[in-house]
N, C-alpha and C positions, 0 to 999 in steps of 0.2 A: 718349857711349855710343850705339851704333846700335840702332835698334828695327826690328822687322819690319813696322811699320805703314806702309801706303801711303796717301798723301793725294791720290790722283788719282780724284776722284769723277766719275761720269758727268755729262756736260754737261746731259742731260735732267733729271737729279736736281737739279742746281743751279738750273736754270730753274724746275722745279716747286716747289722750296722757296722761291725768291724770289717766284714768283707767289702761292703760298699765303700768304706773309708779308704781301704788299701787299694781297691780297684780304681777309684778316682785319683789317688796319689800316683798310681802306676801310669794312668793315661796322661796325667799332667807331666810326669817324668819323660814319657815318650814324646810329648809335644815340645818340651824344652830341649830334648836331645835333637829333635828334628830341626828346630829353629837354629840351634847352635851349630849343628853340622852343616846346615845350608849356608849359614853366614860365613863359615870358614872354608867353604868350597869342597866339602867331602861329599861328592855326588853319589858315590856308591853306598855310603851309609844312609844318605837321605832316601835313595831309591829303595833300600831294604826296609827302612822305617815306614815308607809310604806304600808298601806292597799290599795289594788287596787281601791276600790270604791272612796277613797279620791282623788287619782291621776286621775281617770276618770273625776271627777268633775273639777279638775284643768285644764285638757286638754280641756274640753268643754268650760270653761270660757276663756281659752287662744285662742281657735279657734274663739269664738264669738268676743273677743276684736280685734283679727287680722282682721276679716271681717269688723268690724265697722271702724277700722283704714284704711283699704283699700278703703272703701266707702268714708271716709272723704278725703283721698288723691285724689281720682278721682273728687270729688266735688270741692276741692280746686284748682285742676289743670284746671278745666273748667272756673272758675271765674277769 
C-alpha cells in the first residue's frame, strides 16, 4: 500500500537533531561524572566539572544548537 508520506528530511534538520542528541548525552555524562566523583570524594574533579567557564561553554553550544534546530524547523515547514 502506497502512502503519501515523504521521508526526505532536510539535511540541516538531520544534523541539528543529531547534534542535539549528542549534546544532551554529553551533558548527561557530565552530570553522572559529577555525581559519581562527588560520592567517591574526588573534590578536585567535582570542582573542575562545576566550574563556571565549562558551563558557560555548554550554554553557548546549547544556544547555538537550539538556533540551528529552529532554523531547520522553519526551513522544513516551508518546503
